[in-house]
N, C-alpha and C positions, 0 to 999 in steps of 0.2 A: 418542534416546528416541522411541518411537512416540507418536502423538497420544493413544492410549488411556491412556498412562501420564502424560500431562501434568497437573500439579497444578492444582487449581481456581484457585489464586492466579495462576498464569500466564495462564489464560483471562481473569481479571479485569484483569490488567495490560494485556493486548492489547486489551481493550475500551475502555480509557481513550483520551482524545484525545491522541495523540502523533504525531510524525512518524516514519515508517519509512524505511529505506533499501533500495531495490530494487537488487540486484546481479545482473547478467546478462552474458553473453558480449559482448565489444566487440572493436573492431579498432583498434589492435593489443593493447589491454589490456582487462581486464574493466571494465565501466561501472557506476558507482554513482550512483543518483539519489534524492534525498530526495522522498518522496511522502506524500500523505494516504492513509489506508487504513481499511478496516473488517475486523474479525475476525468471522467467521461461526460460529466454534466448530470449523471444520474447514478453512477456507480464508482466505487473505488476499485481499481484493478491493480494487481501486483503479480509477481511470479515467485515461485519457491522451487528450490532444487527438490527433485524427487526424493522420497523417503524421509523427509523432515517430519519430526513429531507433530508440528502444527498442522500439517496436511491431514493426518489421520484424525487428530482432535477435531478439526473443522468438519471433516466428513461425518464424524460421530455426533457432533453437536454444532450445527452451523451458525449458532448465534455469535455475532461478533460486534465489537466496537472498534472504531478507528479514530485515533486522535492525531490532529495536525496542529502544531503550535508555532507561533512566530519565534524567530530567533531572539535572544536576549537583547540584541542591539536594536530591535524593532519595537514599536508600540505593542502593548499586551494584546494578543488576539489568539484565539484558538477555536477549532471546530471539532466536534465529535459527530461521526456518522455511525449510526447503529442500524444493523440489518442482518440479513441472512447471507451466509457465504455459500458460493457454489464453486466447485473445482472441476477443471477440465484439463486436457492435455495440450491445448492450443497456446503454448507459451513461447515458442521459439522466436517469433517475430517481436513479441512484446519484450522479451529479454534483450534483444539487440537494440530496440528502440530506447529502452530504459538505460542501457549501458551508455549509449550515445548521450543521453540526457544527464546522467549522474556521474559517470567516470570522467576524470580529468585526463583526457587523451593527450594532453601536452606533456604529461609526466610518464615516466617508466612504470610507476606503480599503477597509474590509471590504465595504461595499455595492458599491463599484466593482468589486472583484475578483469578487464573486458575479455581478454583471451581465455582466462579460466572459466568465466561464465559462458562464453560462446562454445567452449569445448563440451559443456554439459547441458546446453540449452534444449536438446531434444529429449532429455530426461526431466525437464522442468514441468511444473504444472502452473496453470493460471488460476488465480483466486480472484473472484469478483464478490464485492460486498454491496448489496443493494442499499440505497439510502432510504430506509423506511422511516427513520427519525433523524433529525438534524438538530444539534445544539451548537450555539456559538457564543462567544463573549468577545467584546472589544469593539 
């Protein structure tokens, strides 16, 4: 399905706080990584610490798939976004915004995780995946 045909309920599902799975070319097998993400309405956006193998792999081969699935306590629903990844160095603000969304700042572990990410945020990269093809079930 094309992005223009995507139901509003799917956009809303993707806007919720969930983990996504980034799948990209790996060696010798495809690589799957759980990640935090934002849905812009046309792209999946995430950040990665600098120097991670996935960053170089996506630079070498930008084809990517991104899976977001419902929790086991929810009705069965999943969305796969397929498209081309682009990488840039504009990740600091995104990293802070995503920490506020995903870290449980009421706990010491959540505050420590955010502090660790914030300390390295200027070395992070932003990864954007265009929604060239969308599949969903549920």
